[in-house]
C-alpha positions as CSV (number, residue, x, y, z in Angstrom):
1,M,52.1,-20.7,59.1
2,S,52.8,-22.6,62.3
3,G,51.4,-19.8,64.5
4,P,52.7,-18.3,67.7
5,G,54.3,-20.5,70.3
6,I,54.8,-23.5,68.0
7,P,58.0,-23.6,65.8
8,S,57.5,-24.1,62.1
9,S,59.9,-27.0,62.1
10,V,57.6,-28.8,64.6
11,T,54.6,-28.2,62.4
12,E,56.4,-29.6,59.4
13,L,57.3,-32.6,61.5
14,A,53.6,-33.2,62.1
15,K,52.9,-33.0,58.4
16,S,55.7,-35.3,57.3
17,P,54.7,-38.6,55.6
18,G,55.1,-42.0,57.2
19,G,53.2,-41.3,60.4
20,T,52.1,-44.4,62.3
21,W,50.0,-45.4,65.3
22,R,53.2,-45.8,67.2
23,Q,53.7,-41.9,67.1
24,D,50.2,-41.3,68.4
25,I,50.5,-43.9,71.2
26,I,53.9,-42.4,72.4
27,A,52.5,-38.9,72.2
28,G,49.4,-39.9,74.1
29,L,51.5,-41.5,76.8
30,V,53.8,-38.6,77.3
31,N,50.8,-36.2,77.4
32,A,49.1,-38.4,80.0
33,V,52.2,-38.3,82.2
34,V,52.5,-34.5,81.9
35,S,48.8,-34.2,82.6
36,V,49.2,-35.8,86.0
37,P,51.0,-32.7,87.6
38,D,49.1,-30.3,85.5
39,G,45.7,-31.8,86.3
40,L,46.5,-32.1,90.1
41,A,47.7,-28.5,90.2
42,S,44.8,-27.1,88.2
43,A,42.2,-28.8,90.5
44,A,44.1,-27.6,93.6
45,L,44.0,-24.1,92.0
46,A,40.2,-24.4,91.8
47,G,40.1,-25.3,95.5
48,V,38.8,-28.8,95.1
49,N,40.1,-32.4,95.4
50,P,43.2,-32.6,93.1
51,V,42.0,-35.9,91.7
52,Y,39.2,-34.0,89.9
53,G,41.9,-32.7,87.6
54,L,42.9,-36.2,86.7
55,Y,39.3,-37.2,86.0
56,T,39.2,-34.2,83.6
57,S,42.4,-35.5,81.9
58,I,40.4,-38.7,81.2
59,A,37.0,-37.4,80.1
60,A,37.9,-34.2,78.3
61,P,40.6,-35.4,75.8
62,I,38.8,-38.6,74.9
63,S,35.4,-36.8,74.1
64,G,36.8,-33.6,72.8
65,S,39.6,-34.9,70.6
66,L,37.1,-36.9,68.6
67,L,35.4,-33.7,67.4
68,V,38.1,-31.0,67.1
69,S,38.9,-29.6,63.6
70,A,42.4,-28.8,64.8
71,Q,43.4,-32.5,65.0
72,L,46.5,-32.0,67.1
73,M,45.0,-29.6,69.6
74,Q,45.1,-31.0,73.2
75,I,42.1,-30.3,75.3
76,A,43.3,-30.3,78.9
77,T,43.0,-28.4,82.2
78,T,44.0,-24.7,82.0
79,S,45.0,-22.4,84.8
80,A,42.7,-19.6,83.7
81,S,39.5,-21.7,83.6
82,A,40.5,-23.5,86.9
83,L,41.1,-20.2,88.7
84,A,37.8,-18.8,87.4
85,A,35.9,-21.9,88.5
86,G,37.6,-21.7,92.0
87,Q,36.4,-18.1,92.4
88,V,32.8,-19.1,91.4
89,I,32.5,-21.9,93.9
90,A,34.2,-20.2,96.8
91,R,30.9,-18.5,97.7
92,Y,29.3,-21.9,98.4
93,P,29.5,-23.8,101.6
94,A,32.2,-26.4,101.7
95,D,29.9,-29.3,101.4
96,Q,28.3,-27.9,98.2
97,R,31.4,-26.8,96.3
98,D,32.0,-30.0,94.5
99,Q,28.5,-30.2,93.1
100,A,28.6,-26.4,92.3
101,L,31.8,-27.1,90.4
102,F,30.4,-30.0,88.3
103,L,27.3,-28.0,87.5
104,T,29.4,-25.0,86.4
105,V,31.5,-27.2,84.2
106,V,28.5,-28.7,82.5
107,L,27.0,-25.3,81.9
108,T,30.2,-24.0,80.5
109,G,30.2,-26.9,78.1
110,L,26.6,-26.1,77.0
111,F,27.5,-22.5,76.4
112,L,30.6,-23.5,74.3
113,A,28.4,-25.9,72.3
114,V,25.9,-23.1,71.6
115,F,28.7,-20.7,70.7
116,G,29.9,-23.3,68.1
117,L,26.4,-24.1,66.7
118,L,25.8,-20.3,66.3
119,R,29.2,-20.1,64.4
120,M,30.6,-17.6,66.8
121,G,34.1,-18.6,66.1
122,R,34.2,-15.7,63.6
123,L,33.4,-13.2,66.4
124,I,36.6,-14.0,68.3
125,R,38.4,-11.5,66.0
126,F,36.4,-8.7,67.6
127,V,37.9,-9.2,71.0
128,S,40.6,-6.5,71.3
129,H,44.1,-7.9,71.5
130,A,45.0,-5.3,74.2
131,V,42.0,-6.5,76.3
132,M,42.9,-10.2,75.9
133,T,46.6,-9.5,76.7
134,G,45.7,-7.6,79.8
135,F,43.3,-10.4,80.9
136,L,45.9,-13.2,80.3
137,I,48.6,-11.3,82.2
138,G,46.1,-10.6,85.0
139,V,45.2,-14.3,85.2
140,A,48.9,-15.2,85.4
141,A,49.4,-12.7,88.2
142,V,46.4,-13.9,90.2
143,L,47.6,-17.4,89.6
144,I,51.1,-16.7,91.1
145,L,49.6,-14.8,94.1
146,D,47.1,-17.6,94.7
147,Q,49.8,-20.3,94.8
148,L,52.2,-18.5,97.1
149,A,50.2,-19.8,100.2
150,P,50.7,-23.6,99.5
151,L,54.3,-22.8,98.5
152,V,55.2,-21.5,102.0
153,G,52.7,-23.6,104.0
154,F,50.5,-20.8,105.3
155,S,46.9,-19.9,104.5
156,P,46.3,-16.1,104.5
157,Q,42.9,-14.4,104.8
158,G,41.5,-11.7,102.5
159,A,38.7,-10.9,100.0
160,N,41.0,-11.3,97.0
161,E,44.5,-12.5,96.1
162,V,46.1,-9.0,96.5
163,V,44.7,-8.6,100.1
164,Q,45.7,-12.3,100.8
165,F,49.3,-11.5,99.6
166,I,49.5,-8.6,101.9
167,D,48.3,-10.8,104.8
168,L,50.9,-13.4,103.8
169,L,53.7,-10.9,104.1
170,A,52.5,-10.0,107.5
171,H,52.9,-13.5,108.8
172,V,56.3,-14.5,107.4
173,R,57.3,-16.1,110.8
174,R,54.5,-18.7,110.3
175,F,55.9,-20.0,107.1
176,D,56.9,-23.7,107.1
177,L,60.6,-24.2,106.2
178,P,60.3,-27.8,104.8
179,T,57.4,-26.8,102.6
180,I,59.4,-23.8,101.2
181,V,62.4,-26.1,100.5
182,T,60.1,-28.5,98.6
183,G,58.6,-25.8,96.5
184,L,61.9,-24.1,95.7
185,L,63.4,-27.4,94.8
186,T,60.6,-28.0,92.3
187,L,61.1,-24.5,90.8
188,A,64.8,-25.1,90.5
189,I,64.3,-28.4,88.6
190,L,61.8,-26.8,86.3
191,I,64.1,-23.9,85.5
192,G,67.2,-26.1,85.3
193,L,65.8,-28.5,82.9
194,A,64.0,-26.0,80.7
195,R,66.9,-25.7,78.2
196,T,68.0,-29.3,78.3
197,R,67.0,-32.4,76.3
198,L,64.7,-33.3,79.2
199,A,62.7,-30.0,78.8
200,T,59.5,-32.0,77.7
201,L,59.7,-34.1,80.8
202,A,60.7,-31.2,83.2
203,S,57.3,-31.2,85.0
204,V,57.4,-34.9,85.5
205,V,60.9,-34.8,87.0
206,A,59.9,-31.8,89.1
207,L,56.9,-33.8,90.3
208,L,58.9,-37.0,91.2
209,V,62.1,-35.8,92.8
210,P,60.7,-33.5,95.5
211,S,58.0,-36.0,96.3
212,L,60.6,-38.7,96.9
213,L,62.7,-36.3,99.0
214,V,59.7,-35.5,101.2
215,A,59.0,-39.2,101.7
216,L,62.6,-40.2,102.4
217,L,63.2,-37.3,104.9
218,G,59.9,-38.0,106.6
219,W,58.7,-34.4,106.5
220,E,55.2,-35.1,107.8
221,G,54.4,-31.4,108.1
222,V,54.5,-31.0,104.3
223,Q,50.9,-31.2,103.1
224,R,50.3,-33.8,100.4
225,V,47.4,-34.4,98.0
226,V,46.1,-37.3,100.2
227,D,45.9,-34.8,103.1
228,V,43.5,-32.6,101.2
229,S,41.4,-35.6,100.0
230,P,41.8,-39.3,99.6
231,I,42.5,-40.6,96.1
232,P,40.0,-43.3,95.1
233,R,41.0,-46.1,92.6
234,G,39.4,-45.9,89.2
235,I,37.0,-43.2,87.9
236,P,33.6,-42.1,89.2
237,T,30.4,-43.2,87.6
238,L,28.4,-40.9,85.4
239,A,26.3,-38.6,87.6
240,L,24.2,-35.5,86.9
241,P,25.1,-32.4,88.9
242,D,22.8,-30.9,91.5
243,L,20.4,-28.7,89.6
244,A,19.1,-27.2,92.8
245,L,22.3,-25.1,92.9
246,L,21.5,-23.4,89.6
247,S,21.2,-19.6,89.9
248,P,21.6,-16.5,87.6
249,D,25.0,-15.8,89.1
250,L,26.2,-19.4,88.3
251,L,24.9,-19.0,84.7
252,L,26.7,-15.8,84.3
253,A,29.9,-17.3,85.7
254,A,29.7,-20.3,83.4
255,F,29.2,-18.0,80.4
256,A,32.3,-16.0,81.4
257,I,34.4,-19.2,81.7
258,A,33.0,-20.4,78.3
259,V,34.2,-17.1,76.8
260,V,37.7,-17.5,78.3
261,I,38.0,-21.1,77.0
262,A,36.6,-20.1,73.5
263,V,39.1,-17.3,73.1
264,Q,42.1,-19.3,74.3
265,G,41.0,-22.3,72.3
266,A,40.6,-20.3,69.1
267,G,44.2,-19.0,69.6
268,V,45.5,-22.5,70.0
269,S,43.6,-24.1,67.1
270,Q,44.8,-21.3,64.8
271,S,48.5,-21.8,65.9
272,I,48.8,-25.3,64.2
273,E,48.2,-26.9,60.9
274,N,46.5,-30.2,60.4
275,P,48.7,-33.1,59.0
276,D,46.2,-33.7,56.2
277,D,46.0,-29.9,55.4
278,S,42.3,-29.8,56.2
279,P,41.0,-26.4,57.4
280,V,40.6,-25.4,61.0
281,N,37.2,-24.3,62.1
282,P,37.1,-22.3,65.4
283,S,33.3,-22.8,65.7
284,R,33.6,-26.6,65.5
285,D,36.5,-26.5,68.0
286,M,34.1,-24.6,70.3
287,I,31.6,-27.5,70.0
288,A,34.4,-30.0,70.7
289,Q,35.5,-28.1,73.8
290,G,31.8,-27.9,74.9
291,V,31.4,-31.6,74.6
292,A,34.7,-32.1,76.6
293,N,33.4,-29.9,79.4
294,I,30.1,-31.6,79.5
295,A,31.8,-34.9,79.8
296,S,34.2,-33.6,82.4
297,G,31.4,-32.2,84.5
298,L,29.4,-35.4,84.3
299,F,32.5,-37.4,85.5
300,S,33.4,-35.1,88.4
301,G,36.0,-33.0,86.5
302,I,37.0,-29.4,86.3
303,P,36.8,-27.0,83.2
304,A,39.0,-27.8,80.2
305,G,40.0,-26.1,77.0
306,G,42.7,-25.9,74.3
307,S,46.1,-26.0,76.1
308,V,48.9,-24.1,74.5
309,G,51.6,-26.0,76.3
310,Q,50.3,-29.5,75.8
311,T,49.4,-28.8,72.2
312,A,52.9,-27.7,71.5
313,L,54.2,-30.8,73.2
314,N,51.8,-33.0,71.3
315,V,53.1,-31.6,68.0
316,S,56.7,-31.8,69.0
317,L,56.3,-35.5,69.9
318,G,55.3,-36.2,66.3
319,A,51.6,-36.9,66.8
320,R,49.9,-37.7,63.5
321,S,46.2,-37.4,64.3
322,R,43.4,-36.7,66.8
323,W,44.0,-40.2,68.2
324,A,47.0,-38.9,70.1
325,G,44.6,-36.9,72.2
326,V,42.2,-39.8,72.7
327,L,45.0,-42.1,73.7
328,G,46.2,-39.6,76.2
329,G,42.9,-39.9,78.0
330,V,43.1,-43.7,77.8
331,W,46.6,-43.7,79.3
332,M,45.5,-41.4,82.1
333,L,42.7,-43.9,82.8
334,A,45.3,-46.7,83.1
335,I,47.3,-44.5,85.6
336,M,44.2,-44.0,87.8
337,L,43.4,-47.6,87.7
338,L,46.9,-48.9,88.5
339,I,48.7,-46.4,90.7
340,P,46.3,-44.0,92.4
341,G,48.1,-44.3,95.7
342,L,51.3,-42.7,94.3
343,V,49.4,-39.7,93.1
344,G,48.2,-39.0,96.7
345,Q,51.8,-38.7,98.0
346,V,52.5,-35.6,95.9
347,P,53.2,-32.5,98.1
348,M,50.9,-29.6,97.6
349,A,54.0,-27.3,97.5
350,V,55.1,-29.2,94.3
351,L,51.8,-28.5,92.6
352,A,52.0,-24.8,93.7
353,A,55.5,-24.5,92.2
354,L,54.3,-26.0,88.9
355,M,51.4,-23.5,88.7
356,I,53.7,-20.6,89.6
357,Q,56.1,-21.6,86.9
358,A,53.2,-21.8,84.4
359,G,52.0,-18.3,85.6
360,I,55.4,-16.8,85.1
361,S,55.8,-18.3,81.6
362,A,52.4,-17.0,80.6
363,I,53.4,-13.3,81.2
364,N,54.4,-11.9,77.9
365,L,56.2,-8.8,78.9
366,P,57.5,-7.8,75.4
367,E,53.9,-7.9,74.1
368,A,52.7,-5.9,77.0
369,R,55.4,-3.3,76.4
370,S,54.5,-3.2,72.7
371,I,50.8,-2.5,73.5
372,W,51.7,0.0,76.2
373,S,53.9,2.0,73.8
374,I,51.0,2.4,71.4
375,G,49.3,4.5,73.9
376,G,45.7,5.8,73.7
377,A,42.9,3.2,73.8
378,A,45.3,0.3,73.7
379,R,47.1,1.4,76.9
380,W,43.8,2.0,78.7
381,S,42.4,-1.3,77.5
382,I,45.3,-3.5,78.8
383,L,45.5,-1.5,82.1
384,A,41.8,-1.7,82.8
385,T,41.5,-5.4,82.0
386,F,44.6,-6.2,84.1
387,V,43.4,-4.3,87.1
388,A,39.9,-5.8,86.8
389,T,41.3,-9.3,86.7
390,L,43.6,-8.6,89.6
391,L,41.0,-7.1,91.9
392,L,37.7,-8.6,90.8
393,S,36.5,-12.1,90.0
394,I,37.6,-13.5,86.7
395,P,34.0,-13.9,85.3
396,L,33.4,-10.2,86.1
397,A,36.7,-9.3,84.6
398,V,35.8,-11.3,81.4
399,T,32.5,-9.4,81.2
400,I,34.3,-6.1,81.6
401,G,36.8,-7.1,78.9
402,V,34.1,-8.1,76.4
403,L,32.2,-4.9,77.0
404,L,35.3,-2.9,76.7
405,S,36.1,-4.6,73.4
406,I,32.6,-3.8,72.1
407,V,32.9,-0.1,73.2
408,L,36.3,0.2,71.7
409,Y,35.1,-1.3,68.4
410,L,32.1,1.1,68.3
411,V,34.2,4.1,69.2
412,S,36.9,3.3,66.6
413,S,34.3,2.6,63.9
414,A,32.5,5.9,64.6
415,S,35.7,8.0,64.8
416,D,37.7,6.3,62.0
417,V,35.6,7.9,59.2
418,T,37.4,10.2,56.8
419,V,36.0,12.3,53.9
420,R,38.4,13.4,51.1
421,A,37.8,15.4,48.0
422,L,39.0,13.9,44.7
423,M,40.3,16.3,41.9
424,K,41.7,15.5,38.5
425,T,45.1,17.1,37.9
426,E,46.5,18.5,34.6
427,N,48.2,15.2,33.7
428,G,45.0,13.3,34.1
429,R,45.8,11.8,37.5
430,I,43.5,11.9,40.6
431,S,44.6,13.9,43.6
432,E,43.1,13.8,47.0
433,G,42.7,16.6,49.5
434,P,40.5,17.9,52.3
435,P,36.8,18.5,51.4
436,P,35.5,22.1,51.2
437,T,33.7,23.4,54.2
438,S,30.9,24.8,52.0
439,L,29.9,23.5,48.6
440,P,30.7,25.7,45.6
441,S,27.8,26.8,43.3
442,N,27.3,25.3,39.9
443,A,30.1,22.8,40.4
444,V,30.7,19.1,40.9
445,T,32.4,18.0,44.2
446,V,33.6,14.4,44.2
447,L,34.0,12.9,47.7
448,D,35.5,9.6,48.8
449,V,34.8,8.1,52.2
450,Y,37.1,5.8,54.3
451,G,35.9,3.8,57.3
452,S,32.7,2.1,58.6
453,L,29.4,3.8,57.8
454,F,27.3,1.8,60.2
455,F,25.6,3.3,63.2
456,A,27.7,6.1,64.7
457,G,30.0,6.0,61.7
458,A,27.1,7.3,59.5
459,R,26.6,10.2,61.9
460,T,30.3,11.0,61.7
461,L,29.9,11.1,57.9
462,E,27.0,13.5,58.4
463,D,29.1,15.9,60.3
464,A,32.0,15.7,57.8
465,L,29.9,16.4,54.6
466,P,30.3,19.9,53.1
467,N,27.5,22.3,53.9
468,P,25.2,23.1,51.0
469,A,23.7,26.3,52.6
470,G,24.4,29.4,50.5
471,A,25.3,27.5,47.4
472,T,23.4,27.4,44.1
473,R,22.9,24.2,42.2
474,P,25.8,22.2,43.9
475,V,26.4,18.7,42.9
476,V,28.0,16.1,45.3
477,I,29.2,12.7,44.0
478,L,29.8,10.3,46.9
479,R,31.9,7.3,46.1
480,M,30.4,4.1,47.6
481,R,32.6,1.5,46.0
482,G,33.5,-1.6,48.1
483,R,30.5,-1.3,50.4
484,T,28.4,-4.4,50.3
485,R,25.7,-3.3,52.6
486,V,24.2,-0.1,54.0
487,G,22.3,0.4,57.3
488,A,19.2,2.4,58.1
489,T,21.2,5.1,59.8
490,L,23.3,5.8,56.7
491,I,20.2,5.9,54.5
492,E,18.7,8.4,56.9
493,V,21.8,10.5,56.7
494,L,21.8,10.4,52.9
495,D,18.1,11.3,52.8
496,D,18.7,14.3,55.1
497,Y,21.7,15.5,53.0
498,A,19.7,15.1,49.8
499,D,17.0,17.3,51.3
500,D,19.6,20.0,52.2
501,L,20.8,19.8,48.5
502,A,17.3,20.1,47.2
503,E,16.7,23.3,49.1
504,V,19.5,24.9,47.0
505,N,18.5,23.1,43.8
506,G,21.4,20.7,44.0
507,R,21.8,17.0,43.4
508,L,23.4,13.9,45.0
509,Y,25.1,11.1,43.1
510,L,26.1,7.8,44.7
511,S,28.6,6.1,42.5
512,G,30.3,2.7,42.5
513,L,27.3,0.9,44.0
514,D,27.4,-2.8,44.6
515,E,24.3,-4.6,43.2
516,E,23.1,-5.5,46.7
517,V,23.5,-1.9,47.9
518,N,21.7,-0.6,44.9
519,T,18.8,-2.9,45.7
520,Q,18.8,-1.9,49.4
521,L,18.7,1.8,48.5
522,R,15.8,1.3,46.1
523,Q,13.8,-0.9,48.5
524,A,14.2,1.5,51.4
525,G,11.8,4.0,49.7
526,K,13.2,7.0,51.4
527,L,15.5,8.6,48.8
528,D,14.1,10.8,46.0
529,L,15.6,8.5,43.3
530,D,16.1,9.8,39.8
531,G,15.1,13.2,41.1
532,I,17.5,14.7,43.7
533,V,19.4,11.4,44.2
534,H,21.0,9.4,41.4
535,L,22.5,5.9,41.7
536,V,25.4,4.9,39.5
537,P,26.2,1.1,39.6
538,A,29.8,0.0,40.0
539,H,31.8,-0.9,36.9
540,E,34.5,-3.6,36.7
541,V,37.0,-0.9,35.8
542,L,37.9,1.4,38.7
543,G,36.8,5.0,38.4
544,V,34.4,4.4,35.5
545,S,31.2,4.8,37.5
546,T,32.4,8.0,39.1
547,E,33.4,9.4,35.7
548,Q,29.8,8.5,34.5
549,A,28.4,10.4,37.5
550,V,30.6,13.4,36.7
551,E,29.5,13.5,33.0
552,S,25.9,13.2,34.0
553,A,26.2,15.9,36.6
554,N,28.0,18.3,34.2
555,A,25.4,17.7,31.6
556,W,22.7,18.6,34.1
557,L,24.5,21.7,35.2
558,G,25.0,22.8,31.6
559,H,21.3,22.1,30.8
560,T,20.1,24.1,33.9
561,R,22.5,27.0,33.0
562,D,21.0,27.1,29.5
563,D,17.4,27.1,30.9
564,S,18.1,29.9,33.3
565,S,20.0,32.2,30.9
566,P,18.4,35.5,29.7
567,A,18.5,34.4,26.1
568,K,16.7,31.1,26.8
569,Q,14.1,32.8,28.9
570,G,13.4,35.4,26.2
């Protein structure tokens, strides 16, 4: 499978034989050119010198591409991580923000590396799709609102992007017309070229044309990158960030950004296939992105992660190996060494338009409508995460989203437990129906259980089991086939239920037990094994172990009937 967002024909192209270094060199060059506007815009979004985004486009792909398991995944600046980093450093004085950013990026990289070493890639599946969709749409909305200010040439005031947007609308008369024209022209080029043969170079054309227009018309009032900060030639030297800025809040923020990058990166890496058919390992990709962020922070860069857009572009250009990513960073280094002055002439409105277009394209309305139509927990999840992202900081919204996913998982695990009674029909088939409220006397009741039996799920099972009170010598057979482990809570529930059965001279059979579960139950030492509770190991043929339990139970019931009959007693 080629995965979402990347056509299967493109993936097949990447896997076709005859790949050469030439394909990787060309793919690296195009990716480097496209990274210029993306890097500048992402750094501007973070509220720092736009050149930091270009430094990231050198350090991150070179270091990260050497380690990724998804060989064609491009590690680049992303709007979500840039926006989150910008919110984190906004609380620092202006003269400390750069160092706070670099420290945040390094810490983010360390968290990602730890995630990978702990093999947490497998845990990504537990993040609710509704939560992640709400978060991504919220990030896109915040991104659009945040970039409206440089698009119109006015800086609003407010505690968050929503308040700033309201303040922006209240000062329409202070908008700068040349800035608006520059931004709208950029958007028009992006939209106009999107469905043409120049689609892959649309951002480059949209970067160059408005920049040339502003220079030719002499619109000095239009803010340019060089007006925000000068663009030095070359790259900065390796430098450790200021550890004096380290704080619990900064650690929490870096952790949240790492979670965002990890989840997005896992989605990207799973969306493509390697040309050599080697498997993709999300945990290893977390380590790669961690190294990329550490390198970026040490070389004055912003956060980086798996980029959906640049990965799709890399594949479509026929890249054949991880060296396309490495060469992309090398090409960016050449651009910074040779033509840094041209980068400084890019209008900030152009970068704002590029980010707004990226934000609009990131809003997946059909997916949101699909989740909303499901209703229930899915609807509340997407709504709560979207609102949290829109009104709170992104790190806090990520924390809320992760906690919400955990709560939803626990609630669904606890509530999605069903007990059904199994009965043999006249033609020998097995029918399924609701279990009895109370157990019948001198009879065998076979029960099957669906759902997770860990923690609260075990307590749900406890409430669903038929009541032994009032019965005489009832037997319950509980099918446990397919369960590879049992928890302490379930063992406690089974022990309590066995005690209830013992009070009415009943028995409990557990059938279809996996070898490990059988061992766990015996080692626990709580159940009255071979007395009240009987364990029946699983058989390779379905239903055999339960039939064995039924035969044993009926034999016991017949024996106890004989022992209690008047003739036997006399």
